[in-house]
TISE-449345 format. One line per 8 residues: number of its first residue (from 1); their letters; for each residue y, x, z of N, C-alpha, C, O, CB. Coordinates in Angstrom, 3 decimals, decimal comma, m for minus. Glycine has a CB too. Example, Ala and Ser with C-alpha at 12.3 -4.5 7.8 and 13.67 -1.06 7.14 Angstrom:
2
1	as	m5,690/13,190/7,800/m4,500/12,300/7,800/m3,300/13,200/7,800/m3,319/14,236/8,465/m4,473/11,308/9,046  m2,250/12,850/7,080/m1,060/13,670/7,140/0,030/12,900/7,870/1,138/13,409/8,039/m0,598/14,084/5,725
This chain:
152
1	mkhlilif	m23,014/132,810/m32,211/m22,887/131,220/m32,473/m21,473/131,125/m33,443/m21,234/130,340/m34,360/m22,696/130,225/m30,796  m20,528/132,364/m32,812/m18,997/132,276/m33,673/m19,444/132,445/m35,048/m18,884/131,708/m35,859/m17,731/133,585/m33,291  m20,680/133,569/m35,680/m20,604/133,351/m36,809/m20,902/132,417/m38,008/m20,679/132,421/m39,218/m20,862/133,982/m36,882  m21,702/131,366/m36,822/m22,555/129,793/m37,277/m21,378/129,384/m37,699/m21,263/129,149/m38,902/m23,396/128,600/m36,026  m20,242/129,204/m36,817/m19,169/128,144/m37,134/m18,020/128,609/m38,282/m17,161/127,875/m38,771/m18,385/127,795/m35,691  m18,230/129,925/m38,549/m17,332/130,568/m39,570/m17,949/130,351/m40,713/m17,212/130,188/m41,686/m17,046/132,017/m39,413  m19,552/130,281/m40,947/m19,831/130,026/m41,907/m19,997/128,977/m42,141/m20,265/128,829/m43,334/m20,453/130,503/m42,179  m19,967/127,560/m41,261/m19,985/126,104/m41,382/m18,201/125,758/m42,242/m17,969/125,041/m43,216/m20,254/125,330/m39,468
9	vfittfml	m17,058/126,739/m41,254/m16,024/126,224/m41,976/m15,860/126,401/m43,355/m15,190/125,690/m44,105/m15,037/126,598/m41,485  m16,624/127,559/m43,690/m16,441/128,639/m45,168/m17,184/127,331/m46,058/m16,582/126,600/m46,844/m17,622/130,694/m45,198  m18,458/127,261/m45,754/m19,012/126,235/m46,289/m17,957/125,136/m46,782/m17,458/125,034/m47,903/m19,945/125,759/m45,340  m17,763/124,400/m45,732/m17,294/123,202/m45,996/m15,875/123,174/m46,623/m15,731/122,331/m47,508/m17,362/122,490/m44,825  m14,742/123,990/m46,305/m13,439/124,414/m47,401/m14,401/124,631/m48,198/m14,497/123,424/m48,418/m12,237/125,759/m47,189  m15,354/125,143/m48,953/m15,804/125,371/m50,562/m16,082/123,856/m50,864/m15,425/123,241/m51,704/m17,368/126,500/m50,878  m16,919/123,389/m50,257/m17,562/122,391/m50,934/m16,242/120,885/m51,177/m16,105/120,045/m52,067/m19,093/122,025/m49,856  m15,767/121,068/m50,347/m14,188/120,344/m50,671/m13,360/120,806/m51,408/m12,562/120,068/m51,986/m13,340/120,205/m49,683
17	gcgdeeet	m13,355/122,323/m51,584/m12,199/122,328/m52,979/m12,978/122,316/m54,063/m12,429/122,912/m54,989/m11,135/123,700/m53,191  m14,276/121,784/m54,398/m14,779/121,762/m55,639/m15,373/120,466/m56,189/m16,321/120,216/m56,934/m15,673/122,718/m55,674  m14,454/119,730/m55,539/m14,539/118,440/m56,174/m13,873/118,292/m57,875/m13,369/119,236/m58,484/m13,723/117,457/m55,108  m14,004/117,080/m58,340/m13,429/116,310/m59,514/m12,083/116,585/m59,714/m11,169/115,943/m59,197/m13,552/114,869/m59,375  m11,913/117,826/m60,687/m10,355/118,492/m60,577/m9,824/117,402/m62,066/m10,507/117,306/m63,086/m10,265/120,845/m60,905  m8,484/116,682/m61,848/m8,051/116,376/m63,537/m7,591/117,567/m64,031/m7,130/118,562/m63,471/m6,793/115,230/m63,846  m7,805/117,282/m65,229/m6,961/118,409/m66,323/m5,899/117,868/m66,579/m6,105/116,860/m67,254/m7,569/118,792/m67,770  m4,484/118,093/m66,303/m3,441/118,055/m66,708/m2,453/118,826/m67,697/m1,420/119,483/m67,569/m3,178/117,985/m65,911
25	tditsgtv	m3,114/118,503/m68,537/m2,615/118,993/m69,771/m1,629/118,256/m70,273/m1,932/117,118/m70,632/m3,539/119,106/m70,697  m0,295/118,680/m70,419/1,004/118,090/m70,872/1,191/117,772/m72,274/1,609/118,628/m73,054/2,040/118,938/m70,547  0,897/116,560/m72,652/0,837/116,655/m74,349/2,445/116,321/m74,637/3,350/115,644/m74,147/m0,412/115,289/m75,235  2,181/117,367/m75,912/3,711/117,135/m76,421/4,189/116,754/m77,824/5,249/116,728/m78,449/4,399/118,319/m76,226  3,024/116,498/m77,999/2,908/116,342/m79,872/1,761/115,224/m80,118/0,917/114,921/m79,275/2,264/118,092/m80,831  1,861/114,718/m81,284/0,683/113,714/m81,604/0,488/113,783/m83,330/1,033/114,632/m84,036/1,142/111,957/m81,015  m0,297/112,834/m83,760/m0,589/112,924/m85,126/m0,259/111,664/m85,630/m0,200/110,722/m84,840/m1,961/113,308/m85,431  0,036/111,440/m87,203/0,709/110,400/m87,743/m0,557/110,152/m89,039/m0,343/110,941/m89,960/2,483/110,851/m88,214
33	sgvvtfvg	m1,520/109,450/m89,243/m2,273/109,211/m90,133/m2,295/108,041/m91,020/m1,658/107,062/m90,631/m3,172/109,330/m89,649  m2,924/107,966/m92,159/m2,737/106,632/m92,850/m3,628/106,711/m94,061/m4,485/107,591/m93,975/m1,176/106,321/m93,271  m3,630/105,947/m95,254/m4,035/105,532/m96,622/m2,776/105,870/m97,539/m1,712/105,266/m97,400/m4,456/103,893/m96,679  m2,963/106,851/m98,462/m2,082/106,483/m99,826/m3,214/106,091/m100,735/m4,317/106,600/m100,933/m1,087/107,852/m100,553  m2,555/104,937/m101,274/m3,087/103,971/m102,360/m2,787/104,218/m103,527/m1,612/103,990/m103,815/m2,737/102,736/m102,255  m3,481/104,638/m104,373/m2,416/105,128/m106,072/m2,852/103,986/m106,742/m3,983/103,499/m106,742/m2,899/106,872/m107,260  m1,769/103,578/m107,353/m1,818/102,401/m108,638/m1,127/103,251/m109,729/m0,247/104,113/m109,712/m0,833/100,723/m108,328  m2,007/102,563/m110,850/m1,833/103,564/m112,387/m2,353/104,873/m112,161/m3,116/105,387/m111,343/m0,150/103,867/m112,946
41	tppspdir	m1,357/105,436/m113,652/m2,209/106,800/m114,231/m1,249/107,664/m114,001/m0,278/107,570/m114,753/m2,738/106,898/m115,877  m1,212/108,788/m112,881/m0,735/109,717/m112,816/m0,006/110,303/m114,304/m0,611/110,496/m115,359/m1,686/110,368/m112,207  1,598/110,537/m114,024/2,168/110,812/m115,097/1,906/112,524/m115,671/2,548/113,004/m116,606/3,613/110,397/m114,786  0,949/113,200/m114,972/0,872/114,989/m115,203/m0,598/115,222/m114,330/m0,468/114,812/m113,176/2,564/116,116/m114,284  m1,568/115,621/m114,533/m2,710/115,879/m113,638/m2,006/117,103/m112,549/m2,531/117,488/m111,504/m4,212/116,456/m114,638  m0,743/117,553/m113,092/m0,360/118,758/m111,684/0,627/118,540/m111,165/1,341/119,378/m110,614/m0,133/120,254/m111,906  0,853/117,219/m111,271/1,908/117,070/m110,263/1,433/117,172/m108,613/0,275/117,014/m108,228/2,561/115,637/m110,561  2,694/117,493/m107,678/1,902/117,994/m106,262/2,825/116,363/m105,561/3,993/115,981/m105,642/2,504/120,244/m105,354
49	vevsifsk	1,560/115,778/m104,897/2,123/114,722/m103,902/1,956/114,929/m102,775/0,863/115,432/m102,511/1,720/113,544/m103,981  2,902/114,660/m101,604/2,660/114,672/m100,224/3,286/113,931/m99,735/4,229/113,407/m100,328/2,784/115,650/m99,605  2,868/113,555/m98,105/3,468/112,389/m97,388/4,696/113,172/m96,823/4,527/114,391/m96,855/2,434/111,621/m96,178  5,918/112,748/m96,302/6,717/113,381/m95,562/7,421/112,483/m94,671/7,943/111,462/m95,118/7,505/114,114/m96,301  7,489/112,873/m93,099/8,215/111,893/m92,078/9,714/112,051/m92,235/9,976/113,054/m92,898/7,814/112,210/m90,490  10,675/111,439/m91,873/12,091/111,961/m91,570/12,620/110,852/m90,545/12,555/109,626/m90,642/13,117/112,104/m93,027  13,158/111,642/m89,546/13,837/110,782/m88,247/15,055/110,578/m88,607/15,456/109,670/m87,878/13,899/111,468/m86,785  15,940/110,918/m89,362/17,022/110,689/m90,004/17,415/110,239/m91,356/17,068/110,825/m92,381/17,436/111,508/m89,868
57	ldekgrps	18,182/109,133/m91,322/18,438/108,729/m92,568/19,842/108,649/m92,581/20,441/108,301/m91,563/17,769/107,524/m92,951  20,552/108,989/m93,830/21,934/108,723/m93,883/22,635/107,151/m93,862/22,010/106,314/m93,210/22,288/109,384/m95,082  24,042/106,658/m94,617/24,489/105,555/m94,166/23,568/104,694/m95,340/23,637/103,467/m95,273/26,221/105,459/m94,090  22,779/105,253/m96,324/22,444/104,253/m97,478/21,029/104,075/m97,474/20,315/103,390/m98,205/22,896/104,734/m98,925  20,694/104,994/m96,290/19,020/104,733/m96,099/18,003/105,563/m96,762/16,829/105,289/m97,013/18,627/103,378/m96,596  18,793/106,807/m97,035/17,964/108,008/m98,073/17,669/108,860/m96,635/18,140/108,551/m95,541/19,172/109,102/m99,645  17,093/109,598/m96,812/16,480/111,431/m95,816/17,823/111,976/m96,208/18,375/112,229/m97,279/14,671/112,816/m96,666  18,113/112,056/m95,046/19,300/113,288/m94,646/18,684/114,397/m94,318/18,437/114,586/m93,127/20,282/113,017/m93,387
65	gppdfysd	18,274/115,450/m95,381/18,186/116,778/m95,386/16,372/117,034/m95,191/15,644/116,161/m95,664/19,269/117,410/m94,103  15,875/117,971/m94,646/14,481/118,436/m95,352/13,658/117,305/m94,392/14,141/116,837/m93,361/13,929/120,430/m95,130  12,076/116,892/m95,028/11,541/116,121/m93,617/11,543/116,785/m92,411/12,143/117,842/m92,213/10,150/115,701/m93,673  11,036/116,326/m91,789/10,714/116,648/m90,107/9,588/117,665/m90,157/9,600/118,864/m89,878/10,134/115,167/m89,106  8,200/116,540/m90,764/7,221/116,931/m91,175/6,595/116,524/m92,276/7,007/115,502/m92,826/6,655/116,894/m90,438  5,472/117,244/m92,822/4,763/116,611/m94,402/3,192/117,083/m93,871/2,763/117,793/m92,962/5,450/117,662/m96,362  2,637/116,326/m94,899/1,284/116,858/m94,855/1,194/117,434/m96,050/1,963/117,415/m97,011/0,178/115,903/m94,610  m0,140/118,103/m95,830/m0,661/118,920/m96,803/m0,716/118,433/m98,440/m0,877/117,222/m98,597/m1,983/119,181/m96,296
73	yftkitdk	m0,607/119,199/m99,575/m0,628/118,344/m101,077/m1,648/117,976/m101,302/m2,594/118,751/m101,162/m0,298/118,947/m102,312  m1,899/116,373/m101,830/m3,032/115,939/m102,023/m3,789/116,610/m103,141/m3,230/117,062/m104,141/m2,908/114,677/m102,162  m5,106/116,653/m102,921/m6,043/117,542/m103,812/m6,297/116,672/m104,781/m6,267/117,079/m105,943/m7,391/118,120/m103,188  m6,667/114,993/m104,435/m6,871/114,068/m105,753/m5,642/112,898/m105,396/m5,553/112,392/m104,277/m8,742/113,274/m105,893  m4,779/112,582/m106,457/m3,978/112,146/m106,368/m4,441/110,279/m107,346/m3,545/109,713/m107,973/m2,927/113,340/m106,778  m5,544/109,801/m107,283/m5,930/108,914/m107,610/m6,412/107,788/m106,965/m7,456/108,333/m106,609/m6,437/109,257/m108,141  m6,522/106,578/m106,485/m7,349/105,519/m105,628/m6,941/105,517/m104,318/m5,826/105,059/m104,068/m8,847/105,754/m105,596  m7,576/105,908/m103,505/m7,261/105,638/m101,858/m7,887/107,277/m101,246/m9,063/107,637/m101,187/m8,414/103,886/m101,050
81	vpykisgv	m6,667/108,035/m100,854/m6,634/109,524/m100,269/m6,013/108,992/m98,848/m5,049/108,228/m98,809/m5,536/110,843/m101,254  m6,714/109,509/m97,645/m6,543/109,418/m96,396/m5,835/110,793/m96,108/m6,199/111,800/m96,715/m7,843/109,108/m95,668  m4,766/110,831/m95,128/m4,072/112,115/m94,784/m3,532/112,054/m93,410/m3,465/110,935/m92,901/m2,928/112,430/m95,761  m3,181/112,964/m92,806/m3,123/113,481/m91,417/m2,130/114,512/m91,250/m2,157/115,551/m91,910/m4,411/114,015/m90,981  m1,130/114,214/m90,261/m0,143/115,373/m90,302/m0,312/115,704/m88,598/0,143/114,816/m87,876/1,669/114,876/m90,942  m0,815/116,684/m88,027/m1,040/117,179/m86,959/0,444/117,980/m86,198/1,196/118,692/m86,864/m2,249/118,051/m87,296  0,607/117,753/m85,035/1,645/118,469/m84,456/3,221/117,805/m84,557/4,253/118,463/m84,433/1,564/119,826/m85,132  3,163/116,730/m84,746/4,313/115,748/m85,150/5,292/115,501/m83,154/4,790/114,953/m82,173/3,237/113,755/m86,064
89	sfgtykla	6,543/116,074/m83,247/6,869/116,056/m82,167/7,280/114,499/m81,917/7,609/113,752/m82,839/7,809/117,099/m81,981  7,192/113,948/m79,992/7,208/112,716/m80,008/8,636/112,119/m80,495/9,487/113,008/m80,478/6,789/112,330/m78,735  9,038/111,116/m80,839/10,099/110,312/m81,227/9,587/109,357/m82,253/8,470/109,055/m82,674/11,241/111,122/m81,723  11,313/108,844/m82,602/11,136/107,776/m83,517/11,026/108,403/m85,069/11,518/109,513/m85,273/12,395/106,730/m83,331  10,404/107,709/m86,105/10,521/108,199/m87,193/10,909/107,311/m88,113/10,251/106,270/m88,135/9,551/108,773/m87,485  12,100/107,453/m89,153/12,704/105,992/m89,453/11,799/105,883/m91,126/11,760/104,866/m91,817/14,941/105,967/m89,529  11,204/107,101/m91,435/10,539/107,106/m92,901/9,307/107,877/m92,976/9,079/109,021/m92,582/11,486/107,716/m93,989  8,555/107,026/m93,559/7,071/108,051/m94,212/7,152/107,228/m95,526/7,064/106,016/m95,722/5,087/107,911/m93,209
97	aagykkpd	7,367/108,379/m96,446/7,287/108,390/m97,775/6,082/109,052/m98,150/5,288/109,485/m97,315/8,403/108,955/m98,350  5,896/109,158/m99,576/5,008/109,765/m100,143/5,621/109,902/m101,881/5,855/109,046/m102,733/3,603/108,934/m99,814  5,733/111,487/m101,873/6,906/111,709/m102,947/5,996/113,050/m103,767/4,956/113,537/m103,322/8,797/112,240/m102,080  6,551/113,386/m104,793/6,025/113,944/m105,744/7,363/115,210/m106,408/8,534/114,984/m106,715/5,489/112,631/m106,748  6,512/116,632/m106,442/7,768/117,576/m107,313/6,541/117,867/m108,865/5,368/117,502/m108,933/8,440/119,712/m106,082  7,007/118,301/m109,473/6,383/118,859/m110,371/6,432/120,166/m110,104/7,419/120,656/m109,557/6,772/118,542/m111,517  5,249/120,966/m110,499/4,790/122,581/m109,977/5,756/123,697/m110,220/5,711/124,832/m109,745/3,438/123,124/m110,757  6,770/123,108/m111,163/7,752/124,240/m111,922/8,963/123,811/m110,700/9,927/124,544/m110,481/8,271/123,881/m114,059
105	aqpgtaqt	8,751/122,633/m110,036/10,493/122,589/m109,481/11,049/123,889/m108,651/10,282/124,598/m107,999/10,740/121,200/m108,281  11,960/124,045/m108,709/12,684/125,274/m107,753/12,601/124,766/m106,544/12,576/123,562/m106,287/14,289/125,691/m108,019  12,546/125,828/m105,621/12,069/125,522/m104,035/13,535/124,806/m103,752/14,579/124,899/m104,398/11,617/127,169/m102,826  13,242/124,084/m102,591/14,353/123,557/m102,114/14,930/122,010/m103,285/15,845/121,207/m103,104/15,463/125,014/m102,034  14,128/122,102/m104,200/14,415/121,066/m104,864/13,773/119,076/m104,003/12,621/118,905/m103,606/13,635/121,658/m106,427  14,503/118,333/m103,966/13,961/117,323/m103,800/13,022/116,119/m104,212/13,136/115,574/m105,310/14,521/117,178/m103,655  12,238/115,797/m103,422/10,928/115,002/m104,192/11,646/113,569/m104,687/12,725/113,066/m104,377/9,384/114,625/m102,936  10,718/113,188/m105,473/11,023/111,689/m105,917/10,129/110,698/m105,091/8,900/110,748/m105,148/10,702/111,458/m107,574
113	ilgmygyk	10,751/109,880/m104,393/9,930/108,567/m103,646/9,053/108,151/m104,822/9,348/108,099/m106,016/11,019/107,101/m103,059  7,985/107,887/m104,248/6,874/107,211/m105,153/6,670/105,972/m104,081/6,409/104,978/m104,758/5,277/108,298/m105,526  6,686/105,640/m102,691/6,135/104,660/m102,043/6,624/105,487/m100,615/6,841/106,695/m100,517/4,429/104,298/m102,433  6,746/104,226/m99,321/7,044/103,979/m98,448/6,457/103,401/m97,635/5,980/102,334/m98,022/7,708/103,711/m98,577  6,184/103,821/m96,051/5,745/103,014/m95,307/6,270/101,658/m95,463/7,419/101,717/m95,901/5,873/103,477/m94,204  5,874/100,471/m95,274/6,170/99,169/m94,774/7,118/98,677/m96,007/7,550/97,577/m95,660/6,902/99,185/m93,189  7,488/98,918/m96,937/7,951/98,697/m98,261/7,090/98,025/m98,959/6,079/98,586/m99,382/8,251/99,788/m98,928  7,327/96,782/m99,188/6,755/96,256/m99,706/7,401/95,168/m100,877/7,255/93,968/m100,646/6,111/95,960/m98,805
121	ppndmqpd	7,914/95,470/m101,777/8,847/94,548/m102,939/7,918/93,203/m103,681/6,847/93,437/m104,240/9,368/95,784/m104,427  8,360/92,125/m103,613/10,151/92,245/m103,574/10,695/91,618/m102,513/11,874/91,308/m102,340/10,962/91,557/m104,817  9,445/91,392/m101,574/9,810/90,384/m100,376/10,255/91,531/m99,242/11,088/91,142/m98,424/8,311/89,262/m99,803  9,959/92,383/m99,164/10,311/93,468/m98,245/10,901/95,156/m98,690/10,226/96,129/m99,029/9,007/93,579/m97,509  11,938/95,066/m98,580/12,301/96,398/m99,275/12,939/97,260/m98,716/13,792/97,949/m99,276/12,946/96,313/m100,285  12,462/97,377/m96,989/12,986/98,124/m96,192/11,747/98,850/m95,838/10,716/98,181/m95,908/13,771/97,472/m95,169  11,616/100,386/m95,383/10,804/101,132/m94,676/10,617/100,339/m93,156/11,353/99,425/m92,782/11,430/102,627/m94,641  9,718/100,776/m92,540/9,183/100,527/m91,203/9,577/101,873/m90,338/9,634/102,995/m90,842/7,491/100,233/m91,273
129	pftvsken	9,825/101,593/m89,025/9,847/102,760/m88,604/8,631/102,812/m87,506/8,110/101,805/m87,026/11,251/103,082/m88,131  8,294/104,085/m87,213/7,157/103,944/m86,148/7,476/105,322/m85,004/8,161/106,330/m85,176/5,390/104,074/m87,050  6,832/104,963/m84,054/7,024/106,228/m82,713/6,169/106,808/m82,219/5,137/106,261/m81,830/7,505/105,909/m81,524  6,381/107,918/m82,134/4,764/108,838/m81,443/5,341/108,883/m80,138/6,510/109,237/m79,980/4,215/110,798/m82,109  4,688/108,588/m79,304/5,033/108,985/m77,691/3,658/109,587/m76,789/2,555/109,211/m77,185/5,615/107,412/m76,822  3,699/110,191/m76,007/2,789/110,447/m75,022/2,115/108,868/m74,912/0,910/109,042/m75,091/3,560/111,118/m73,583  2,245/108,126/m74,803/1,701/106,381/m74,197/1,010/106,459/m76,070/m0,035/107,090/m75,912/3,643/104,509/m73,567  1,075/106,265/m76,983/0,893/106,511/m78,554/0,819/108,166/m79,193/1,713/108,637/m79,895/2,252/105,756/m79,267
137	pevtgidi	0,010/108,649/m78,932/0,308/110,413/m79,196/m0,405/110,213/m80,906/0,022/110,799/m81,901/m0,925/111,930/m77,723  m1,424/109,358/m80,881/m2,193/109,456/m82,289/m1,645/108,025/m83,047/m2,291/107,004/m82,807/m4,142/109,497/m82,069  m0,300/107,921/m84,084/m0,208/106,941/m84,826/m0,610/106,886/m86,082/m0,255/107,651/m86,979/0,756/106,656/m84,800  m1,512/105,795/m86,189/m2,682/105,290/m87,351/m2,036/104,006/m88,227/m0,915/103,507/m88,130/m4,307/104,664/m86,471  m2,889/103,736/m88,906/m2,173/102,884/m90,123/m0,679/103,287/m90,951/m0,091/102,473/m91,663/m1,878/101,466/m89,457  m0,400/104,109/m90,808/0,987/104,519/m91,718/0,597/104,587/m93,171/0,754/105,633/m93,801/1,676/106,096/m91,301  0,132/103,588/m93,679/m0,284/103,212/m95,427/0,939/103,097/m96,062/2,033/102,680/m95,682/m1,161/101,661/m95,781  0,420/103,677/m97,396/1,822/103,908/m98,382/1,012/103,594/m99,873/m0,035/104,178/m100,154/2,675/105,892/m98,284
145	lvdysair	1,620/102,639/m100,735/1,485/102,522/m101,932/1,941/103,013/m102,541/3,153/102,923/m102,346/1,546/101,824/m102,291  1,628/103,758/m103,529/1,994/104,873/m104,020/2,102/104,311/m105,911/1,077/104,546/m106,551/0,755/106,184/m103,466  3,151/103,699/m106,609/2,881/102,838/m107,986/3,464/104,161/m108,744/4,576/104,680/m108,640/3,854/101,045/m108,274  2,291/104,548/m109,578/2,969/105,795/m110,778/3,989/105,411/m111,630/4,628/106,330/m112,142/1,916/106,334/m111,890  4,453/103,681/m112,049/4,994/103,395/m112,557/6,457/103,508/m111,960/7,219/102,643/m112,394/4,444/102,550/m112,887  6,986/104,369/m111,084/8,057/104,206/m110,302/8,597/105,888/m111,041/9,782/106,195/m110,913/7,677/103,910/m108,358  7,685/106,803/m111,734/7,981/107,709/m112,302/8,719/107,651/m113,827/8,076/107,175/m114,763/6,926/108,273/m112,200  9,609/107,977/m113,964/10,505/107,650/m115,249/10,781/108,902/m115,643/11,477/109,097/m116,639/11,878/106,787/m115,059
């Protein structure tokens, strides 16, 4: 009888311990995605275009330092091209910009900005900030219009 009670206690304990457990992964980063729409003719088929995001701007509203995160270079630089930047730390980003470099540019050379999220001239001349957070880790719709006529 004593063995029967021990077996019953063991089985009951085992059954209670096998309930649905919630996975408690602590998310610490997210993604930023959107579509870059290219207008006009690229100045050269060998330019490199990417989207960069910045958390800090200087007093004139320009990026102050290298980007916090950036996309891969685009393999297509015409029409509409989706992008996604993964591993973006939580925080508020003040600028998402599409920029380009010539392939022969020296390392560390600043990019020429072709378009920014939220910048819609002539009425809206300021970029829009966005926040990546635990509550909103997948930020979508960060769309950018690139007008190749901006390259001089």
